[in-house]
Each structure stands twice: as structure tokens, then as C-alpha cells.
N, C-alpha and C positions, 0 to 999 in steps of 0.2 A: 540509359533507360530513364524516362521521365517519371518522377515520383507522383506527379499529379494523376497519373493513370491508375494509381494504386488506392485511391481514396474509396472508402466505403461509407455510404450514408448511415448514420447512427441516430437512434431516437433518444432524445434527452441528454445527449452528451456522455452517456455511459456505455461502454462496450458490454453487451449482454445484460441489459438492465432488468429483463423479465425472468431471469434465472438461467441456469446453465443450458447450453445448446444440446441437441441430441448428438451424443458422441458415439460414433461407430468406427470400427477399425482401431488403429494404434493411436494412442494419445501421448504426446510429448508435453510434459509440464515445463513451462519456462519460468523459472524463479525470478521475481522482480521485487525490488524494494519499494517503499512508498514513493520515493522520488522517481524511480524507474517507471512506475505505473502512471505518472503524469507526463513523461517524455514520450510523446506520441508520433514524433517524426525523427526517425533514426534507423540505423542498421543495428541488428544484434545477431549474435550467433546462438542458436538453440542448443540445448544439451546434446542433441544428436549430430551437431555439426552443421546443420542447415542454416543458411543466411536468410534472415527475415528482414524485409524492408517495411518499416512502419511509416504510414503517412495518413494518419487519422486526423480529422478536423481539430483545430485548436480548441482546447477546453474539454476534450474527451478524457475520461477517466477509465483506465484499463482495470476493470474489476476482476478480482480473483475468480476463476471459473469461466471467464470470458474467452472466446476463441479468437486468437490473433489471425490465424490463417488455416486453410485446409489445402493440403497438397495430396491429391489422390486419396488414399485411405489413411493418411496421417493428419491428425488434428493437433495444432499447436495452441496450447491453453495457458492462460496467465495463472501463476501461482504466487502467493505472497511469500517472499523469501524471509528467512529469519534475519533480524538486524538488532543492533544494540538498543535496548530499551531499559528504562527504569521501571521496574515492577513494584508498585506501591500497594501495600496491603493495609488500607485504612482500618482503624479500630471501630469506626462507626460512621453513621451518615454525616455527622458534624465534621469529622476529620476529612471525609471524602469531599465534602463541599468546600472546605478550606483549601484542600489540594487542588481541586478543579479550578477554583477561582484564581489561585495564585499562578498556576500553570497557564491559565487563559490570559492572564495579564502579560505573560511572556509571548503571547500570540502563538501558542503551541496547542496541538490537539491532545486530548486525553481520551483514551479508548478503554472501555470496560471489557475485561476479559475474565469472566467468572468472578471471583472475589477480588481480583486485582484491577488496578488502574494502570494502564501502560502509557508511557510518554517516551518519545524518542530521546535517547541518551545524549547529553552533551554537558559541558562544564557548567553553564548557567543553571541547567535543570538540577544537576547534582548539588550545587550550592544552595539553591532554593529549597530543595527537599531536606537537606541537612539543617538549614535554618528553621524550617517548620517543625523539625523533630519527629517526622513520620517515618515508620519503618519502610525501607525500600531496598531493592537489590538489583544490581545490574545483571541482566539476562539477555539471551539471544532468543527472540521470538518474532513471529510475523507481526507487523504493525499495520493496521488497516485505516489509520488516520492520514492526514495530509503531512507532507514534509514540513519542517519548521519554517522554511522561508516563504511558503505560500500563504497568501491571504486572500480569501474569497469574499 
């Protein structure tokens, strides 16, 4: 099967940019990490065992809530999977700005999640946060930023 036949035109490079689609019938949520949501040309197995062939245009971002495919009455929808993050609880605006600036210098995304700032966990981030002396904890949560290697 040719993958080029599977392409779907998207507006703005984001799957489902205007909000979630109308979902009727059964919905299968496909958990994807921040990195997985940028990998738009590949095969994956959905939780129900169905094989999905992704072939979206380069630069497409698979937003949580976006529909990957509909097969009959079954809709396959992107879900942000939990992944290792450093959850930083800054004491105030000043500390939040210091953390965001320092993490940004590592070319990493900082995502606000309530009172916490989330950063994908790895050794350089752990070392940085320890040196800054800010309270943080390693947790498993969905991360809605970019993976650490990506630079737009």
C-alpha cells in the first residue's frame, strides 16, 4: 500500500486546530508522548489492536483531542500520554521567571500546569534545577510542549 494515498490536508499544520471533532460511536484514545505527537509518518498499534498508518504532512502536530482516523463507527483520537517530567513549584513570579529563563537556555519547553511548571525530565534539567535551588519533583504527567531535541 502506498502511504501517499493516506495523506489528509490539514489547516495550519495542526491536526484538529479548531477544537475536537464531533465524536459519535466508539472512541479509542491513542496515548502519545510529546515526541510521538511530532512523528507523523509511521505505523502504530492502537490500544484496541488496530494498526494505524500515519502519513500526515511534515510539520504537522498531532494535538491531543485530534482525530487520527475513523473506521466505521470507531474514532481514533490522540491523547497526551503521561511521561517523566520535572514538576517545579516556584515560590513566586521571580523564581518562575528564573526557572523559565534557565530552562529556555537549554532549548527546552516549559509548560504551565496549574501552579506547577513542567519540563521533560533528563539529567541536565535535574542538574540545572538543583543548582537553581528550586523545589521540584519527578512525576509522571502528560506534557504538552515540544520534545527536547526539537527547535522551531
